[in-house]
mmCIF file of the C-alpha atoms, coordinates in Angstrom:
data_MODEL
# 
_entry.id   MODEL 
# 
loop_
_atom_site.group_PDB 
_atom_site.id 
_atom_site.type_symbol 
_atom_site.label_atom_id 
_atom_site.label_alt_id 
_atom_site.label_comp_id 
_atom_site.label_asym_id 
_atom_site.label_entity_id 
_atom_site.label_seq_id 
_atom_site.pdbx_PDB_ins_code 
_atom_site.Cartn_x 
_atom_site.Cartn_y 
_atom_site.Cartn_z 
_atom_site.occupancy 
_atom_site.B_iso_or_equiv 
_atom_site.pdbx_formal_charge 
_atom_site.auth_seq_id 
_atom_site.auth_comp_id 
_atom_site.auth_asym_id 
_atom_site.auth_atom_id 
_atom_site.pdbx_PDB_model_num 
ATOM 1   C CA . MET A 1 1   ? -0.249  0.112  -0.188  1.00 0.00 ? 1   MET A CA 1 
ATOM 2   C CA . ASN A 1 2   ? 2.490   2.360  0.842   1.00 0.00 ? 2   ASN A CA 1 
ATOM 3   C CA . THR A 1 3   ? 4.273   2.054  -2.659  1.00 0.00 ? 3   THR A CA 1 
ATOM 4   C CA . ILE A 1 4   ? 1.004   2.698  -4.196  1.00 0.00 ? 4   ILE A CA 1 
ATOM 5   C CA . LYS A 1 5   ? 0.731   5.520  -2.144  1.00 0.00 ? 5   LYS A CA 1 
ATOM 6   C CA . ALA A 1 6   ? 4.061   7.169  -3.030  1.00 0.00 ? 6   ALA A CA 1 
ATOM 7   C CA . VAL A 1 7   ? 3.532   6.180  -6.762  1.00 0.00 ? 7   VAL A CA 1 
ATOM 8   C CA . ALA A 1 8   ? -0.147  7.668  -6.790  1.00 0.00 ? 8   ALA A CA 1 
ATOM 9   C CA . CYS A 1 9   ? 1.643   10.873 -4.990  1.00 0.00 ? 9   CYS A CA 1 
ATOM 10  C CA . SER A 1 10  ? 3.908   11.237 -7.757  1.00 0.00 ? 10  SER A CA 1 
ATOM 11  C CA . LEU A 1 11  ? 1.887   10.667 -10.257 1.00 0.00 ? 11  LEU A CA 1 
ATOM 12  C CA . PHE A 1 12  ? -1.127  13.058 -9.255  1.00 0.00 ? 12  PHE A CA 1 
ATOM 13  C CA . GLY A 1 13  ? 0.058   15.973 -7.243  1.00 0.00 ? 13  GLY A CA 1 
ATOM 14  C CA . ALA A 1 14  ? -2.410  18.751 -7.274  1.00 0.00 ? 14  ALA A CA 1 
ATOM 15  C CA . THR A 1 15  ? -2.584  18.945 -10.818 1.00 0.00 ? 15  THR A CA 1 
ATOM 16  C CA . LEU A 1 16  ? -5.980  18.050 -11.580 1.00 0.00 ? 16  LEU A CA 1 
ATOM 17  C CA . VAL A 1 17  ? -7.304  20.288 -8.396  1.00 0.00 ? 17  VAL A CA 1 
ATOM 18  C CA . ALA A 1 18  ? -7.285  22.549 -10.952 1.00 0.00 ? 18  ALA A CA 1 
ATOM 19  C CA . LEU A 1 19  ? -10.479 21.783 -12.813 1.00 0.00 ? 19  LEU A CA 1 
ATOM 20  C CA . PRO A 1 20  ? -12.355 25.128 -13.325 1.00 0.00 ? 20  PRO A CA 1 
ATOM 21  C CA . ALA A 1 21  ? -10.996 28.224 -11.046 1.00 0.00 ? 21  ALA A CA 1 
ATOM 22  C CA . THR A 1 22  ? -14.815 27.738 -9.094  1.00 0.00 ? 22  THR A CA 1 
ATOM 23  C CA . ALA A 1 23  ? -13.611 24.659 -7.417  1.00 0.00 ? 23  ALA A CA 1 
ATOM 24  C CA . GLU A 1 24  ? -13.178 24.762 -3.715  1.00 0.00 ? 24  GLU A CA 1 
ATOM 25  C CA . LYS A 1 25  ? -9.246  26.676 -3.295  1.00 0.00 ? 25  LYS A CA 1 
ATOM 26  C CA . ALA A 1 26  ? -8.716  25.191 0.192   1.00 0.00 ? 26  ALA A CA 1 
ATOM 27  C CA . ASP A 1 27  ? -8.914  21.654 -1.314  1.00 0.00 ? 27  ASP A CA 1 
ATOM 28  C CA . ARG A 1 28  ? -5.211  22.581 -2.664  1.00 0.00 ? 28  ARG A CA 1 
ATOM 29  C CA . THR A 1 29  ? -3.979  22.075 0.585   1.00 0.00 ? 29  THR A CA 1 
ATOM 30  C CA . LYS A 1 30  ? -5.398  19.230 1.531   1.00 0.00 ? 30  LYS A CA 1 
ATOM 31  C CA . GLU A 1 31  ? -3.794  15.739 1.699   1.00 0.00 ? 31  GLU A CA 1 
ATOM 32  C CA . MET A 1 32  ? -4.537  13.683 -1.176  1.00 0.00 ? 32  MET A CA 1 
ATOM 33  C CA . VAL A 1 33  ? -5.299  9.912  -0.964  1.00 0.00 ? 33  VAL A CA 1 
ATOM 34  C CA . ILE A 1 34  ? -4.865  7.942  -4.084  1.00 0.00 ? 34  ILE A CA 1 
ATOM 35  C CA . LEU A 1 35  ? -6.195  4.264  -4.530  1.00 0.00 ? 35  LEU A CA 1 
ATOM 36  C CA . GLY A 1 36  ? -5.347  1.635  -6.909  1.00 0.00 ? 36  GLY A CA 1 
ATOM 37  C CA . LYS A 1 37  ? -4.567  -2.120 -7.539  1.00 0.00 ? 37  LYS A CA 1 
ATOM 38  C CA . ILE A 1 38  ? -1.416  -1.540 -8.915  1.00 0.00 ? 38  ILE A CA 1 
ATOM 39  C CA . GLY A 1 39  ? 1.401   1.171  -9.029  1.00 0.00 ? 39  GLY A CA 1 
ATOM 40  C CA . LYS A 1 40  ? 4.622   1.627  -10.835 1.00 0.00 ? 40  LYS A CA 1 
ATOM 41  C CA . LEU A 1 41  ? 7.625   4.199  -11.043 1.00 0.00 ? 41  LEU A CA 1 
ATOM 42  C CA . ASP A 1 42  ? 10.049  3.499  -13.628 1.00 0.00 ? 42  ASP A CA 1 
ATOM 43  C CA . GLY A 1 43  ? 13.509  5.201  -14.290 1.00 0.00 ? 43  GLY A CA 1 
ATOM 44  C CA . GLN A 1 44  ? 12.147  7.613  -16.376 1.00 0.00 ? 44  GLN A CA 1 
ATOM 45  C CA . ASN A 1 45  ? 9.881   9.807  -14.413 1.00 0.00 ? 45  ASN A CA 1 
ATOM 46  C CA . VAL A 1 46  ? 7.138   8.009  -15.341 1.00 0.00 ? 46  VAL A CA 1 
ATOM 47  C CA . ALA A 1 47  ? 4.741   6.605  -12.615 1.00 0.00 ? 47  ALA A CA 1 
ATOM 48  C CA . THR A 1 48  ? 1.339   4.857  -13.145 1.00 0.00 ? 48  THR A CA 1 
ATOM 49  C CA . ILE A 1 49  ? -1.332  3.592  -10.883 1.00 0.00 ? 49  ILE A CA 1 
ATOM 50  C CA . GLU A 1 50  ? -4.570  1.386  -12.364 1.00 0.00 ? 50  GLU A CA 1 
ATOM 51  C CA . GLY A 1 51  ? -7.269  -0.813 -11.320 1.00 0.00 ? 51  GLY A CA 1 
ATOM 52  C CA . ASP A 1 52  ? -10.168 1.048  -9.830  1.00 0.00 ? 52  ASP A CA 1 
ATOM 53  C CA . VAL A 1 53  ? -8.561  4.256  -9.064  1.00 0.00 ? 53  VAL A CA 1 
ATOM 54  C CA . THR A 1 54  ? -9.870  7.022  -6.975  1.00 0.00 ? 54  THR A CA 1 
ATOM 55  C CA . ILE A 1 55  ? -8.359  9.909  -5.677  1.00 0.00 ? 55  ILE A CA 1 
ATOM 56  C CA . GLU A 1 56  ? -9.680  12.327 -2.904  1.00 0.00 ? 56  GLU A CA 1 
ATOM 57  C CA . GLN A 1 57  ? -8.698  15.607 -2.047  1.00 0.00 ? 57  GLN A CA 1 
ATOM 58  C CA . GLY A 1 58  ? -10.551 17.931 0.138   1.00 0.00 ? 58  GLY A CA 1 
ATOM 59  C CA . THR A 1 59  ? -14.064 17.682 -1.674  1.00 0.00 ? 59  THR A CA 1 
ATOM 60  C CA . LEU A 1 60  ? -12.381 16.558 -4.652  1.00 0.00 ? 60  LEU A CA 1 
ATOM 61  C CA . ARG A 1 61  ? -12.799 12.957 -5.786  1.00 0.00 ? 61  ARG A CA 1 
ATOM 62  C CA . ILE A 1 62  ? -11.948 11.207 -9.236  1.00 0.00 ? 62  ILE A CA 1 
ATOM 63  C CA . ALA A 1 63  ? -12.635 7.927  -10.239 1.00 0.00 ? 63  ALA A CA 1 
ATOM 64  C CA . ALA A 1 64  ? -10.891 5.862  -12.777 1.00 0.00 ? 64  ALA A CA 1 
ATOM 65  C CA . GLN A 1 65  ? -9.535  2.934  -13.848 1.00 0.00 ? 65  GLN A CA 1 
ATOM 66  C CA . ARG A 1 66  ? -5.880  3.724  -14.883 1.00 0.00 ? 66  ARG A CA 1 
ATOM 67  C CA . GLY A 1 67  ? -3.591  7.163  -14.700 1.00 0.00 ? 67  GLY A CA 1 
ATOM 68  C CA . GLU A 1 68  ? -0.049  7.912  -15.977 1.00 0.00 ? 68  GLU A CA 1 
ATOM 69  C CA . VAL A 1 69  ? 2.189   10.968 -15.250 1.00 0.00 ? 69  VAL A CA 1 
ATOM 70  C CA . ARG A 1 70  ? 5.542   12.542 -16.490 1.00 0.00 ? 70  ARG A CA 1 
ATOM 71  C CA . GLN A 1 71  ? 7.865   15.043 -14.815 1.00 0.00 ? 71  GLN A CA 1 
ATOM 72  C CA . ASN A 1 72  ? 9.922   17.462 -16.678 1.00 0.00 ? 72  ASN A CA 1 
ATOM 73  C CA . GLU A 1 73  ? 13.371  18.440 -15.575 1.00 0.00 ? 73  GLU A CA 1 
ATOM 74  C CA . ALA A 1 74  ? 11.555  21.661 -13.664 1.00 0.00 ? 74  ALA A CA 1 
ATOM 75  C CA . GLY A 1 75  ? 9.418   19.796 -11.949 1.00 0.00 ? 75  GLY A CA 1 
ATOM 76  C CA . GLN A 1 76  ? 6.138   20.308 -13.968 1.00 0.00 ? 76  GLN A CA 1 
ATOM 77  C CA . LYS A 1 77  ? 3.438   17.678 -14.473 1.00 0.00 ? 77  LYS A CA 1 
ATOM 78  C CA . SER A 1 78  ? 1.843   16.035 -17.365 1.00 0.00 ? 78  SER A CA 1 
ATOM 79  C CA . GLY A 1 79  ? -0.364  13.490 -17.509 1.00 0.00 ? 79  GLY A CA 1 
ATOM 80  C CA . PHE A 1 80  ? -3.809  12.102 -18.291 1.00 0.00 ? 80  PHE A CA 1 
ATOM 81  C CA . VAL A 1 81  ? -6.322  9.447  -16.604 1.00 0.00 ? 81  VAL A CA 1 
ATOM 82  C CA . THR A 1 82  ? -8.810  7.129  -18.465 1.00 0.00 ? 82  THR A CA 1 
ATOM 83  C CA . GLY A 1 83  ? -12.009 4.909  -17.411 1.00 0.00 ? 83  GLY A CA 1 
ATOM 84  C CA . SER A 1 84  ? -15.559 4.721  -18.848 1.00 0.00 ? 84  SER A CA 1 
ATOM 85  C CA . PRO A 1 85  ? -15.754 7.129  -17.767 1.00 0.00 ? 85  PRO A CA 1 
ATOM 86  C CA . VAL A 1 86  ? -13.370 8.872  -15.578 1.00 0.00 ? 86  VAL A CA 1 
ATOM 87  C CA . THR A 1 87  ? -15.702 10.890 -13.282 1.00 0.00 ? 87  THR A CA 1 
ATOM 88  C CA . ILE A 1 88  ? -15.109 13.914 -11.547 1.00 0.00 ? 88  ILE A CA 1 
ATOM 89  C CA . ARG A 1 89  ? -16.658 15.901 -8.572  1.00 0.00 ? 89  ARG A CA 1 
ATOM 90  C CA . GLN A 1 90  ? -15.567 18.865 -6.369  1.00 0.00 ? 90  GLN A CA 1 
ATOM 91  C CA . LYS A 1 91  ? -17.368 21.552 -4.504  1.00 0.00 ? 91  LYS A CA 1 
ATOM 92  C CA . ARG A 1 92  ? -17.893 24.983 -5.699  1.00 0.00 ? 92  ARG A CA 1 
ATOM 93  C CA . GLU A 1 93  ? -15.514 27.476 -4.348  1.00 0.00 ? 93  GLU A CA 1 
ATOM 94  C CA . GLY A 1 94  ? -18.108 29.683 -1.986  1.00 0.00 ? 94  GLY A CA 1 
ATOM 95  C CA . CYS A 1 95  ? -20.950 27.858 -1.748  1.00 0.00 ? 95  CYS A CA 1 
ATOM 96  C CA . ASP A 1 96  ? -22.873 24.364 -1.388  1.00 0.00 ? 96  ASP A CA 1 
ATOM 97  C CA . ALA A 1 97  ? -22.970 23.201 -4.520  1.00 0.00 ? 97  ALA A CA 1 
ATOM 98  C CA . TYR A 1 98  ? -20.433 21.002 -6.783  1.00 0.00 ? 98  TYR A CA 1 
ATOM 99  C CA . ILE A 1 99  ? -18.644 20.774 -10.461 1.00 0.00 ? 99  ILE A CA 1 
ATOM 100 C CA . ASP A 1 100 ? -19.455 17.265 -12.087 1.00 0.00 ? 100 ASP A CA 1 
ATOM 101 C CA . ALA A 1 101 ? -17.539 16.474 -14.802 1.00 0.00 ? 101 ALA A CA 1 
ATOM 102 C CA . GLN A 1 102 ? -16.521 12.987 -17.264 1.00 0.00 ? 102 GLN A CA 1 
ATOM 103 C CA . ALA A 1 103 ? -15.019 12.177 -20.228 1.00 0.00 ? 103 ALA A CA 1 
ATOM 104 C CA . GLU A 1 104 ? -13.167 8.672  -21.249 1.00 0.00 ? 104 GLU A CA 1 
ATOM 105 C CA . ARG A 1 105 ? -9.832  10.703 -20.920 1.00 0.00 ? 105 ARG A CA 1 
ATOM 106 C CA . VAL A 1 106 ? -8.732  13.226 -18.765 1.00 0.00 ? 106 VAL A CA 1 
ATOM 107 C CA . GLU A 1 107 ? -5.336  14.678 -20.040 1.00 0.00 ? 107 GLU A CA 1 
ATOM 108 C CA . PHE A 1 108 ? -3.507  17.475 -17.821 1.00 0.00 ? 108 PHE A CA 1 
ATOM 109 C CA . ASP A 1 109 ? -0.130  19.822 -18.458 1.00 0.00 ? 109 ASP A CA 1 
ATOM 110 C CA . GLU A 1 110 ? 1.344   22.233 -15.600 1.00 0.00 ? 110 GLU A CA 1 
ATOM 111 C CA . SER A 1 111 ? 3.385   23.706 -18.159 1.00 0.00 ? 111 SER A CA 1 
ATOM 112 C CA . LYS A 1 112 ? 0.858   25.090 -20.566 1.00 0.00 ? 112 LYS A CA 1 
ATOM 113 C CA . ASP A 1 113 ? -2.017  25.544 -17.494 1.00 0.00 ? 113 ASP A CA 1 
ATOM 114 C CA . SER A 1 114 ? -4.423  22.695 -18.896 1.00 0.00 ? 114 SER A CA 1 
ATOM 115 C CA . LEU A 1 115 ? -6.652  20.487 -18.837 1.00 0.00 ? 115 LEU A CA 1 
ATOM 116 C CA . LYS A 1 116 ? -8.206  18.400 -21.352 1.00 0.00 ? 116 LYS A CA 1 
ATOM 117 C CA . LEU A 1 117 ? -11.619 16.230 -21.348 1.00 0.00 ? 117 LEU A CA 1 
ATOM 118 C CA . ILE A 1 118 ? -11.803 14.206 -24.416 1.00 0.00 ? 118 ILE A CA 1 
ATOM 119 C CA . ASN A 1 119 ? -14.411 11.633 -25.709 1.00 0.00 ? 119 ASN A CA 1 
ATOM 120 C CA . LYS A 1 120 ? -17.795 11.996 -24.537 1.00 0.00 ? 120 LYS A CA 1 
ATOM 121 C CA . ALA A 1 121 ? -16.903 15.546 -22.374 1.00 0.00 ? 121 ALA A CA 1 
ATOM 122 C CA . ARG A 1 122 ? -19.165 17.081 -19.773 1.00 0.00 ? 122 ARG A CA 1 
ATOM 123 C CA . ILE A 1 123 ? -18.939 19.553 -17.068 1.00 0.00 ? 123 ILE A CA 1 
ATOM 124 C CA . LYS A 1 124 ? -21.774 20.395 -15.127 1.00 0.00 ? 124 LYS A CA 1 
ATOM 125 C CA . THR A 1 125 ? -22.686 22.803 -11.904 1.00 0.00 ? 125 THR A CA 1 
ATOM 126 C CA . GLY A 1 126 ? -26.241 23.576 -11.055 1.00 0.00 ? 126 GLY A CA 1 
ATOM 127 C CA . GLU A 1 127 ? -27.973 23.612 -14.455 1.00 0.00 ? 127 GLU A CA 1 
ATOM 128 C CA . ASN A 1 128 ? -25.443 25.344 -16.611 1.00 0.00 ? 128 ASN A CA 1 
ATOM 129 C CA . GLU A 1 129 ? -23.851 21.927 -18.960 1.00 0.00 ? 129 GLU A CA 1 
ATOM 130 C CA . LEU A 1 130 ? -21.432 21.727 -21.528 1.00 0.00 ? 130 LEU A CA 1 
ATOM 131 C CA . THR A 1 131 ? -21.037 18.354 -23.549 1.00 0.00 ? 131 THR A CA 1 
ATOM 132 C CA . GLY A 1 132 ? -19.252 17.897 -26.484 1.00 0.00 ? 132 GLY A CA 1 
ATOM 133 C CA . GLU A 1 133 ? -16.191 15.347 -27.886 1.00 0.00 ? 133 GLU A CA 1 
ATOM 134 C CA . VAL A 1 134 ? -13.873 17.683 -26.074 1.00 0.00 ? 134 VAL A CA 1 
ATOM 135 C CA . ILE A 1 135 ? -13.332 20.269 -23.333 1.00 0.00 ? 135 ILE A CA 1 
ATOM 136 C CA . LEU A 1 136 ? -10.467 22.201 -22.988 1.00 0.00 ? 136 LEU A CA 1 
ATOM 137 C CA . TYR A 1 137 ? -9.879  24.097 -19.669 1.00 0.00 ? 137 TYR A CA 1 
ATOM 138 C CA . ASN A 1 138 ? -6.939  26.915 -19.102 1.00 0.00 ? 138 ASN A CA 1 
ATOM 139 C CA . THR A 1 139 ? -6.298  27.105 -15.528 1.00 0.00 ? 139 THR A CA 1 
ATOM 140 C CA . VAL A 1 140 ? -4.927  30.563 -15.302 1.00 0.00 ? 140 VAL A CA 1 
ATOM 141 C CA . THR A 1 141 ? -7.499  32.787 -17.522 1.00 0.00 ? 141 THR A CA 1 
ATOM 142 C CA . GLU A 1 142 ? -10.164 30.417 -16.823 1.00 0.00 ? 142 GLU A CA 1 
ATOM 143 C CA . ALA A 1 143 ? -11.466 29.955 -20.080 1.00 0.00 ? 143 ALA A CA 1 
ATOM 144 C CA . PHE A 1 144 ? -13.030 26.859 -21.678 1.00 0.00 ? 144 PHE A CA 1 
ATOM 145 C CA . GLU A 1 145 ? -13.102 25.659 -25.040 1.00 0.00 ? 145 GLU A CA 1 
ATOM 146 C CA . VAL A 1 146 ? -15.655 23.072 -26.437 1.00 0.00 ? 146 VAL A CA 1 
ATOM 147 C CA . GLN A 1 147 ? -15.562 21.190 -29.411 1.00 0.00 ? 147 GLN A CA 1 
ATOM 148 C CA . GLY A 1 148 ? -17.917 18.770 -31.347 1.00 0.00 ? 148 GLY A CA 1 
ATOM 149 C CA . ALA A 1 149 ? -17.093 15.160 -32.802 1.00 0.00 ? 149 ALA A CA 1 
ATOM 150 C CA . LYS A 1 150 ? -15.645 14.947 -35.776 1.00 0.00 ? 150 LYS A CA 1 
ATOM 151 C CA . ASN A 1 151 ? -16.078 12.197 -38.326 1.00 0.00 ? 151 ASN A CA 1 
ATOM 152 C CA . ARG A 1 152 ? -19.545 10.307 -36.350 1.00 0.00 ? 152 ARG A CA 1 
ATOM 153 C CA . GLN A 1 153 ? -22.815 9.585  -36.741 1.00 0.00 ? 153 GLN A CA 1 
ATOM 154 C CA . GLU A 1 154 ? -24.084 12.169 -34.767 1.00 0.00 ? 154 GLU A CA 1 
ATOM 155 C CA . ASP A 1 155 ? -24.256 16.107 -36.146 1.00 0.00 ? 155 ASP A CA 1 
ATOM 156 C CA . GLY A 1 156 ? -20.530 16.977 -34.143 1.00 0.00 ? 156 GLY A CA 1 
ATOM 157 C CA . ARG A 1 157 ? -22.237 19.880 -32.293 1.00 0.00 ? 157 ARG A CA 1 
ATOM 158 C CA . VAL A 1 158 ? -21.629 21.137 -28.646 1.00 0.00 ? 158 VAL A CA 1 
ATOM 159 C CA . ARG A 1 159 ? -24.276 21.605 -26.290 1.00 0.00 ? 159 ARG A CA 1 
ATOM 160 C CA . MET A 1 160 ? -24.255 24.822 -23.804 1.00 0.00 ? 160 MET A CA 1 
ATOM 161 C CA . VAL A 1 161 ? -26.476 25.279 -21.155 1.00 0.00 ? 161 VAL A CA 1 
ATOM 162 C CA . LEU A 1 162 ? -26.226 28.628 -19.279 1.00 0.00 ? 162 LEU A CA 1 
ATOM 163 C CA . GLN A 1 163 ? -29.190 29.694 -16.582 1.00 0.00 ? 163 GLN A CA 1 
ATOM 164 C CA . PRO A 1 164 ? -29.453 33.187 -16.322 1.00 0.00 ? 164 PRO A CA 1 
ATOM 165 C CA . ARG A 1 165 ? -28.174 34.134 -12.685 1.00 0.00 ? 165 ARG A CA 1 
ATOM 166 C CA . GLU A 1 166 ? -31.810 35.141 -11.377 1.00 0.00 ? 166 GLU A CA 1 
ATOM 167 C CA . SER A 1 167 ? -33.670 31.761 -12.412 1.00 0.00 ? 167 SER A CA 1 
ATOM 168 C CA . GLY A 1 168 ? -32.913 30.577 -8.713  1.00 0.00 ? 168 GLY A CA 1 
ATOM 169 C CA . LYS A 1 169 ? -31.357 27.256 -10.717 1.00 0.00 ? 169 LYS A CA 1 
ATOM 170 C CA . ASP A 1 170 ? -27.895 28.103 -9.578  1.00 0.00 ? 170 ASP A CA 1 
ATOM 171 C CA . PRO A 1 171 ? -27.154 27.558 -5.784  1.00 0.00 ? 171 PRO A CA 1 
ATOM 172 C CA . CYS A 1 172 ? -23.992 29.735 -6.058  1.00 0.00 ? 172 CYS A CA 1 
ATOM 173 C CA . ALA A 1 173 ? -25.614 32.970 -7.819  1.00 0.00 ? 173 ALA A CA 1 
ATOM 174 C CA . LYS A 1 174 ? -25.424 35.721 -6.075  1.00 0.00 ? 174 LYS A CA 1 
ATOM 175 C CA . LYS A 1 175 ? -29.219 37.289 -5.546  1.00 0.00 ? 175 LYS A CA 1 
ATOM 176 C CA . PRO A 1 176 ? -29.429 40.936 -6.860  1.00 0.00 ? 176 PRO A CA 1 
ATOM 177 C CA . ALA A 1 177 ? -29.963 43.397 -4.064  1.00 0.00 ? 177 ALA A CA 1 
ATOM 178 C CA . GLN A 1 178 ? -33.444 44.119 -2.801  1.00 0.00 ? 178 GLN A CA 1 
ATOM 179 C CA . ALA A 1 179 ? -34.609 47.513 -3.231  1.00 0.00 ? 179 ALA A CA 1 
ATOM 180 C CA . ASN A 1 180 ? -35.383 49.647 0.028   1.00 0.00 ? 180 ASN A CA 1 
ATOM 181 C CA . ARG A 1 181 ? -39.035 50.483 0.461   1.00 0.00 ? 181 ARG A CA 1 
# 
């Protein structure tokens, strides 16, 4: 178990915590617990964990089947997790609501400040939802890009459902100030 935990800690560091910037920021300071059936670390700075993988750090929970990470000479990590699907759940900053995401593959790269959800990608928070074949997220600019499927029988379109703040469907939306009477 200690070997798996050591591999897993080097495997994921805190890079996956960066899902949307509205994610609970305090999670980054919490310990990360990673479980799997097999963990490996080779001499080339590549770590893998396989088999019913779960990653928990504060309110962040990731479920996958396999993960791999590489660390460059500057100490920056890049890698991926795969599953059918990979599921990610994390509490939103400052309110009692969650971000849910899923895809068949999730890639991260610290040097590019990027998170990429690939194949049947979906991010949902409250009643707001993004779906497409690929969702790219820049962890610095907080910008999303959603791409549709190519060369499929589907229409290849992306879907964005965005609720107005006043709709009451976003539990984290700030209520407009009431006028004094």
